[in-house]
C-alpha positions as CSV (number, residue, x, y, z in Angstrom):
1,M,40.8,56.5,25.1
2,V,37.2,57.2,24.4
3,F,37.8,56.4,20.7
4,A,39.5,53.1,21.6
5,E,36.6,52.0,23.9
6,K,34.1,52.8,21.1
7,C,36.2,50.8,18.6
8,S,36.3,47.9,21.1
9,L,32.5,47.9,21.3
10,F,32.1,47.8,17.6
11,H,34.7,44.9,17.4
12,E,32.5,43.0,19.9
13,E,29.4,43.6,17.7
14,I,31.3,42.4,14.6
15,A,32.3,39.3,16.5
16,K,28.7,38.7,17.5
17,I,27.6,39.0,13.9
18,R,30.2,36.6,12.6
19,G,30.0,34.2,15.5
20,Y,26.2,34.1,16.0
21,F,23.9,36.1,13.7
22,E,25.5,35.2,10.4
23,P,25.9,31.4,11.1
24,T,22.5,31.3,12.7
25,S,21.0,32.9,9.6
26,E,22.9,30.4,7.4
27,N,21.5,27.6,9.4
28,L,18.0,28.9,8.9
29,K,18.7,29.0,5.1
30,K,19.7,25.4,5.3
31,E,16.6,24.5,7.3
32,I,14.4,26.3,4.7
33,A,16.2,24.4,1.9
34,G,15.5,21.2,3.8
35,D,11.8,22.2,4.1
36,V,11.7,22.8,0.4
37,I,12.9,19.2,-0.2
38,E,10.5,17.8,2.4
39,I,7.6,19.7,0.9
40,Q,8.5,18.4,-2.6
41,K,8.7,14.9,-1.1
42,I,5.4,15.2,0.6
43,L,3.6,16.5,-2.5
44,E,5.2,13.8,-4.6
45,G,3.9,11.3,-2.1
46,I,0.4,12.8,-2.4
47,R,0.6,12.6,-6.2
48,T,1.7,9.0,-6.0
49,S,-1.1,8.2,-3.6
50,M,-3.7,9.9,-5.9
51,K,-2.4,7.9,-8.9
52,T,-2.7,4.7,-6.9
53,E,-6.2,5.5,-5.9
54,A,-7.1,6.3,-9.5
55,D,-5.6,3.0,-10.7
56,S,-7.7,1.2,-8.1
57,L,-10.8,3.0,-9.2
58,K,-10.1,2.2,-12.8
59,K,-9.7,-1.5,-12.0
60,L,-13.1,-1.4,-10.1
61,V,-14.7,0.3,-13.1
62,D,-13.3,-2.4,-15.4
63,T,-14.6,-5.1,-13.1
64,V,-18.1,-3.6,-12.9
65,T,-18.1,-3.0,-16.7
66,T,-17.1,-6.7,-17.4
67,D,-19.9,-7.9,-15.0
68,K,-22.6,-5.7,-16.8
69,I,-21.4,-6.8,-20.3
70,E,-21.7,-10.4,-19.1
71,Q,-25.3,-9.7,-18.0
72,V,-26.0,-8.2,-21.5
73,N,-24.5,-11.3,-23.2
74,K,-26.7,-13.6,-21.1
75,K,-29.8,-11.6,-21.9
76,E,-28.9,-11.7,-25.6
77,Q,-28.5,-15.5,-25.5
78,S,-31.9,-15.8,-23.8
79,L,-33.7,-13.6,-26.4
80,L,-32.0,-15.3,-29.4
81,K,-33.0,-18.7,-28.0
82,A,-36.6,-17.6,-27.8
83,L,-36.6,-16.3,-31.4
84,S,-34.9,-19.5,-32.6
85,G,-37.7,-21.5,-31.1
86,Q,-40.4,-19.3,-32.8
87,N,-38.5,-19.7,-36.1
88,Q,-38.5,-23.5,-35.8
89,E,-42.2,-23.5,-35.0
90,I,-42.9,-21.6,-38.2
91,D,-40.7,-23.9,-40.2
92,D,-42.6,-26.9,-38.8
93,Y,-45.9,-25.2,-39.8
94,I,-44.7,-24.6,-43.4
95,N,-43.7,-28.2,-43.7
96,Y,-47.2,-29.2,-42.5
97,L,-48.8,-27.0,-45.2
98,N,-46.6,-28.5,-47.9
99,D,-47.6,-32.0,-46.8
100,L,-51.3,-30.9,-46.8
101,I,-51.0,-29.6,-50.4
102,K,-49.6,-32.9,-51.6
103,T,-52.4,-34.7,-49.9
104,F,-55.1,-32.5,-51.5
105,H,-53.5,-32.9,-55.0
106,G,-53.9,-36.7,-54.6
107,Y,-57.6,-36.3,-54.0
108,L,-58.0,-34.5,-57.4
109,S,-57.4,-37.6,-59.5
110,P,-60.7,-39.1,-61.1
111,S,-59.7,-42.5,-59.8
112,N,-59.9,-41.2,-56.2
113,I,-63.5,-39.9,-56.4
114,K,-64.6,-41.9,-53.4
115,Q,-61.7,-40.7,-51.3
116,L,-62.4,-37.1,-52.4
117,T,-66.0,-37.5,-51.4
118,F,-65.0,-39.0,-48.1
119,S,-62.5,-36.2,-47.4
120,L,-65.0,-33.5,-48.2
121,Q,-67.3,-35.0,-45.5
122,S,-64.4,-35.3,-42.9
123,K,-62.5,-32.8,-40.9
124,N,-59.4,-33.2,-43.1
125,L,-60.3,-29.9,-44.9
126,I,-59.8,-27.9,-41.6
127,I,-56.4,-26.2,-41.8
128,R,-54.5,-25.7,-38.5
129,P,-54.2,-22.0,-37.7
130,I,-50.9,-20.2,-38.1
131,P,-48.8,-20.4,-34.8
132,E,-48.7,-17.3,-32.7
133,T,-45.4,-15.6,-32.2
134,S,-44.3,-12.6,-30.2
135,K,-41.8,-9.8,-30.8
136,P,-39.0,-9.8,-28.2
137,V,-38.7,-7.0,-25.6
138,P,-35.0,-5.9,-25.6
139,P,-33.4,-4.5,-22.4
140,V,-32.9,-0.8,-22.1
141,F,-29.7,0.8,-20.9
142,T,-30.0,3.7,-18.5
143,A,-26.8,5.7,-18.2
144,G,-25.6,6.4,-14.6
145,K,-25.8,9.9,-13.3
146,Y,-22.6,11.1,-11.9
147,S,-20.6,14.3,-11.9
148,K,-17.0,15.4,-11.6
149,E,-17.6,16.0,-7.9
150,D,-18.8,12.5,-7.4
151,V,-15.7,11.0,-8.9
152,A,-13.5,13.4,-6.9
153,K,-15.1,12.1,-3.7
154,L,-14.2,8.5,-4.6
155,L,-10.5,9.6,-5.1
156,G,-10.1,11.0,-1.6
157,K,-9.5,14.6,-0.7
158,I,-6.6,16.9,0.1
159,T,-6.9,18.7,3.4
160,V,-4.6,21.0,5.3
161,P,-4.5,20.2,9.0
162,N,-5.9,22.8,11.3
163,T,-2.5,23.1,12.9
164,K,-0.8,26.4,13.7
165,S,2.4,26.8,11.8
166,Q,5.4,26.6,14.2
167,N,8.0,29.3,14.2
168,R,11.5,28.1,13.5
169,K,13.6,27.8,16.6
170,I,16.5,30.2,17.0
171,K,19.0,29.3,19.6
172,P,19.7,32.1,22.2
173,M,23.1,33.7,21.7
174,E,24.6,32.3,24.9
175,I,23.6,28.7,23.9
176,A,24.5,29.0,20.3
177,S,28.0,30.3,21.1
178,T,28.8,27.0,22.7
179,Q,26.9,24.8,20.3
180,L,27.7,26.2,16.9
181,K,30.3,23.5,16.4
182,P,30.6,20.1,17.9
183,T,33.4,19.7,20.3
184,G,36.3,17.3,19.8
185,K,34.8,15.0,22.5
186,Q,31.4,15.0,20.7
187,R,33.0,14.1,17.4
188,K,34.9,11.3,19.0
189,Q,31.7,9.9,20.7
190,D,29.9,10.0,17.3
191,R,32.7,8.1,15.7
192,E,32.8,5.6,18.5
193,K,29.0,5.0,18.2
194,S,29.3,4.5,14.5
195,D,32.2,2.1,14.9
196,V,30.2,0.1,17.6
197,N,27.3,-0.3,15.2
198,Q,29.6,-1.6,12.5
199,T,31.2,-4.2,14.8
200,L,28.1,-5.5,16.5
201,S,26.9,-9.0,15.9
202,L,24.5,-11.6,17.4
203,S,25.8,-13.1,20.6
204,S,26.0,-16.8,21.0
205,S,23.7,-16.6,24.0
206,V,21.1,-14.3,25.5
207,T,21.8,-12.8,28.9
208,K,19.3,-11.3,31.3
209,V,20.7,-7.9,32.4
210,R,18.0,-6.7,34.8
211,E,14.3,-6.5,35.7
212,Y,12.0,-3.6,36.5
213,T,8.8,-3.7,38.3
214,V,6.0,-1.5,36.8
215,P,3.3,-0.7,39.3
216,D,-0.4,-0.4,38.4
217,V,-0.1,-2.0,35.1
218,G,-0.8,-5.7,35.5
219,S,0.3,-6.5,32.0
220,A,3.1,-4.8,30.0
221,F,1.4,-4.8,26.5
222,H,3.5,-2.0,25.1
223,I,6.8,-0.1,25.9
224,S,7.9,3.3,24.7
225,L,11.4,4.3,25.8
226,G,11.9,8.0,26.5
227,K,14.8,10.2,27.5
228,S,16.8,10.2,30.7
229,G,16.0,6.6,31.5
230,R,12.3,7.2,31.6
231,H,9.9,4.9,29.9
232,W,6.1,4.5,29.3
233,V,4.4,1.1,29.8
234,S,0.7,0.3,29.2
235,N,-1.8,-2.4,29.6
236,R,-4.7,-3.2,27.2
237,F,-7.3,-1.3,29.2
238,G,-5.9,2.2,28.9
239,G,-3.6,2.4,32.0
240,L,-0.5,4.3,30.8
241,V,2.3,4.6,33.4
242,Q,5.7,6.5,33.2
243,T,8.5,5.1,35.4
244,D,12.2,5.6,35.9
245,L,14.9,2.9,35.9
246,Q,14.3,2.2,39.6
247,G,10.6,1.4,38.9
248,N,9.3,4.6,40.6
249,Q,6.1,5.8,39.1
250,L,6.4,9.3,37.7
251,Q,2.9,9.8,36.3
252,K,-0.1,7.8,35.2
253,I,-2.9,8.7,32.8
254,Q,-6.0,6.9,31.7
255,T,-6.5,6.5,27.9
256,S,-8.9,4.6,25.7
257,G,-6.5,1.7,25.6
258,G,-5.1,-0.6,22.9
259,C,-1.9,-2.4,22.3
260,G,0.9,-0.6,20.4
261,Y,-0.8,2.7,20.8
262,H,1.9,5.1,22.1
263,T,5.4,6.3,21.1
264,V,8.0,8.9,22.1
265,T,9.0,11.5,19.4
266,Q,12.4,12.9,18.6
267,D,11.6,15.9,20.9
268,G,10.8,13.6,23.8
269,D,7.0,14.1,23.6
270,L,4.7,11.1,24.2
271,I,2.0,10.7,21.5
272,Y,-0.8,8.2,21.8
273,T,-3.9,7.2,19.9
274,D,-7.4,7.8,21.2
275,S,-9.5,5.2,19.5
276,D,-12.8,6.5,21.0
277,N,-12.4,10.0,19.6
278,K,-10.3,9.0,16.5
279,V,-7.5,11.4,17.4
280,I,-3.8,11.3,18.3
281,N,-2.9,13.2,21.5
282,R,0.5,14.7,22.5
283,I,1.9,15.0,26.0
284,T,4.8,17.5,26.3
285,P,7.5,17.2,28.9
286,D,5.5,19.7,31.1
287,N,2.6,17.2,31.0
288,T,0.3,19.3,28.8
289,I,-2.0,17.1,26.8
290,T,-3.1,18.5,23.4
291,E,-4.9,17.1,20.4
292,F,-2.3,16.5,17.7
293,I,-3.9,14.7,14.7
294,K,-7.4,13.8,13.7
295,T,-7.8,10.5,11.8
296,E,-11.3,11.3,10.4
297,D,-13.3,8.1,9.6
298,W,-10.5,5.8,10.6
299,T,-9.8,4.4,14.1
300,P,-6.1,4.6,15.1
301,C,-4.8,1.6,16.9
302,S,-1.0,1.6,16.6
303,I,1.7,4.3,16.3
304,H,5.5,4.7,16.0
305,S,7.7,7.8,15.7
306,S,10.8,7.3,13.6
307,H,13.9,8.6,15.4
308,V,15.6,8.9,12.0
309,N,13.5,11.6,10.4
310,G,10.7,12.2,12.9
311,D,7.9,10.7,10.6
312,I,5.0,9.3,12.5
313,L,3.5,6.0,11.3
314,V,-0.1,5.2,12.4
315,G,-1.9,1.9,11.9
316,M,-5.7,2.4,11.5
317,I,-8.8,0.3,10.9
318,N,-12.4,0.8,9.7
319,D,-15.2,-1.7,9.3
320,R,-13.6,-3.5,6.4
321,E,-9.8,-3.2,6.4
322,G,-6.7,-1.6,7.8
323,K,-4.1,0.9,6.6
324,V,-0.9,2.7,7.6
325,T,-0.7,6.5,7.3
326,R,2.5,8.4,7.4
327,Y,2.6,11.9,8.9
328,N,5.5,14.2,9.2
329,K,6.6,15.5,12.6
330,T,4.2,18.5,12.3
331,G,1.2,16.1,11.7
332,T,0.8,16.5,8.0
333,N,-0.5,13.4,6.1
334,I,2.2,12.5,3.5
335,Q,1.5,8.9,2.6
336,N,-1.2,6.2,2.8
337,I,-0.3,2.5,2.6
338,Q,-3.3,0.3,2.1
339,R,-3.1,-2.1,-0.9
340,D,-0.5,-4.1,-2.8
341,N,0.2,-3.7,-6.5
342,G,-2.6,-6.3,-7.2
343,G,-5.2,-4.2,-5.3
344,K,-5.3,-6.6,-2.4
345,T,-5.7,-5.3,1.1
346,L,-2.3,-5.3,3.0
347,Y,-3.7,-5.1,6.5
348,F,-6.7,-6.2,8.5
349,Y,-5.6,-5.0,12.0
350,P,-2.2,-3.3,12.3
351,R,-1.8,-3.9,16.0
352,Y,1.8,-2.9,16.4
353,I,4.1,-0.9,14.1
354,T,7.8,0.1,13.8
355,V,10.3,1.2,11.2
356,N,13.5,-0.6,10.2
357,I,16.9,1.1,9.5
358,N,16.3,0.9,5.7
359,G,13.0,2.6,6.0
360,D,10.8,-0.5,5.8
361,V,7.5,-0.2,7.7
362,C,7.0,-3.4,9.8
363,V,3.5,-4.2,11.1
364,S,2.1,-7.0,13.4
365,D,-1.3,-7.9,12.0
366,W,-2.9,-10.3,14.5
367,I,-6.0,-11.0,12.3
368,K,-3.8,-11.9,9.3
369,N,-1.5,-13.8,11.7
370,A,1.5,-12.2,9.9
371,V,4.2,-9.6,10.1
372,V,3.6,-7.4,7.0
373,V,6.6,-5.4,5.7
374,V,6.5,-2.7,3.0
375,D,9.3,-0.5,1.8
376,K,9.3,3.3,2.5
377,S,7.4,3.9,-0.8
378,G,4.6,1.5,0.4
379,Q,5.5,-1.5,-1.9
380,H,4.9,-4.9,-0.3
381,R,8.2,-6.6,0.4
382,F,7.2,-9.7,2.3
383,S,5.0,-11.2,5.0
384,Y,6.3,-13.5,7.7
385,T,3.7,-16.1,8.9
386,G,5.8,-18.2,11.3
387,Q,8.3,-20.9,11.5
388,G,6.7,-24.4,11.3
389,S,3.4,-23.2,12.7
390,W,1.2,-20.1,12.5
391,I,2.0,-17.0,14.7
392,N,-0.1,-14.6,16.7
393,P,2.2,-11.5,16.4
394,H,2.2,-8.8,19.1
395,G,5.0,-6.3,19.9
396,I,7.5,-5.6,17.2
397,C,10.8,-3.6,17.0
398,T,14.0,-3.5,15.0
399,D,17.7,-3.0,16.0
400,V,20.8,-1.3,14.6
401,L,21.6,-4.3,12.4
402,G,18.2,-4.3,10.7
403,H,16.9,-7.3,12.6
404,I,13.1,-7.6,13.1
405,L,12.1,-8.8,16.6
406,V,8.5,-9.8,17.1
407,C,6.6,-11.4,20.0
408,D,4.6,-14.5,19.1
409,Y,1.8,-15.3,21.5
410,N,1.3,-18.7,20.0
411,S,4.8,-20.1,20.4
412,K,5.4,-18.0,23.6
413,A,8.7,-16.8,22.0
414,V,10.4,-13.8,20.5
415,H,11.2,-14.5,16.8
416,L,14.3,-12.9,15.2
417,L,14.2,-12.2,11.5
418,D,16.8,-10.6,9.2
419,Q,16.0,-7.4,7.2
420,D,14.6,-9.4,4.3
421,G,12.2,-11.5,6.5
422,Q,14.3,-14.7,6.7
423,F,13.9,-16.5,10.0
424,V,17.1,-16.4,12.1
425,S,16.2,-17.9,15.4
426,L,13.8,-18.0,18.3
427,L,15.7,-15.5,20.3
428,L,13.8,-15.9,23.6
429,T,11.6,-18.8,24.6
430,S,10.2,-20.4,27.8
431,Q,13.8,-21.5,28.6
432,Q,14.6,-17.9,29.3
433,G,11.5,-17.5,31.5
434,L,9.1,-16.3,28.8
435,E,5.4,-17.0,29.4
436,N,3.3,-14.6,27.4
437,P,5.5,-12.1,25.6
438,C,3.6,-9.2,24.1
439,S,5.9,-6.1,23.9
440,V,9.5,-5.5,22.8
441,C,11.8,-2.6,22.2
442,V,15.6,-2.0,21.9
443,D,17.3,0.8,23.8
444,D,20.2,3.1,22.9
445,E,22.6,0.5,24.5
446,N,21.2,-2.2,22.2
447,N,19.6,-4.1,25.0
448,L,16.2,-5.8,24.4
449,W,13.3,-4.9,26.7
450,V,10.5,-7.4,26.9
451,G,7.0,-7.1,28.6
452,Q,4.6,-9.9,29.2
453,H,0.9,-10.4,29.8
454,L,-0.2,-10.8,33.4
455,I,3.3,-9.9,34.6
456,E,4.2,-6.5,36.2
457,K,7.8,-6.6,35.2
458,L,10.0,-5.6,32.3
459,T,13.0,-7.8,31.6
460,V,16.1,-6.5,29.9
461,Y,18.3,-8.8,27.8
462,K,21.7,-8.5,26.1
463,Y,21.7,-10.3,22.8
464,L,24.3,-8.4,20.7
465,Q,28.1,-8.3,21.2
């Protein structure tokens, strides 16, 4: 009996090993393998960015060299012109001397004795002095003084964020035992969700579903949808409010403000830009605020967290131009998007930002009056500047079909584009009650949320069927 009980205990331990410890360890191996791929991807992105920066620097060096050579060419022309003038002056003087010699020979004839006598008494015997000429002073080239370190500074730097490495999460045994494999119901729900996405299409009309009042905001300049029906809404002046679906205020914080400056991560944390201190802060579900990312010399102004891979896209500005920086979910800089293949600046003020289903990064640039779209490698795909007239783009989002939806403050409408930037329609206009649309997002049920300037309400529409 005692032996049987002991055997039973060991069988239980073997079951634990096979049911929890072994598969959990295998999952960790898969996670590590995924990290290897991610690290390789990040470093390849860094290498690509470095090469791009080097190419830009080479182009600048070529431009400066061309300008300086042109300066040398102009100086050469000026000096040669001066020397040519001196040479012509000497030629003229030699001709004068030859003419004078001929004249004097004429006086030597016995028949010209009177003229010779007269010439000796006149000033004709005075020979003009030789013209003065000067040697040119050529320019001197002084080589620039620079070092390897100086060039390295121009090409940016590689930094490791001062972020503590996070331990990998290991599910407790009691949770893991029920979550190691998806249930039949979960698999069925996943299939149904995929089938829905494949059968969705644009509806022939747009229907208002509901409205929510957002207290203490005044203007809904940006919306970030969270989990469990909770969402964050902000105005331009730093008021950031979290409410539920009934419009109840759950919390409110004061920030430095902006437009598309907050987003909710895969883990349900809110992250938002602090333009005053040039950092990005994180608010965890227990309302703890921590500094997440420092943006150094750039001022962050828009942010979006991809729900596909967790990457964080941040729009930034400095005194001259804008850029988009991609961070992974731990806050490591893995990509900078700033110029097109011709070296031209892509952004002036990336006010709102989002990511499409194909990985395209879509930006509302209100100074360029354009929606600027690049692919996931940072290559410029297209810029949308309006339909019939210029646009003043504000809030931007995408849906499961790859559509791009953007608020236009000029036409007071929401423009609908396809994945390649082709205009589809004015999805919402004043006919649907729009006055000053400035924020949009699409929820998990494929409904469109719209916020407006000077209106404390969020309106939800159904536009897919």
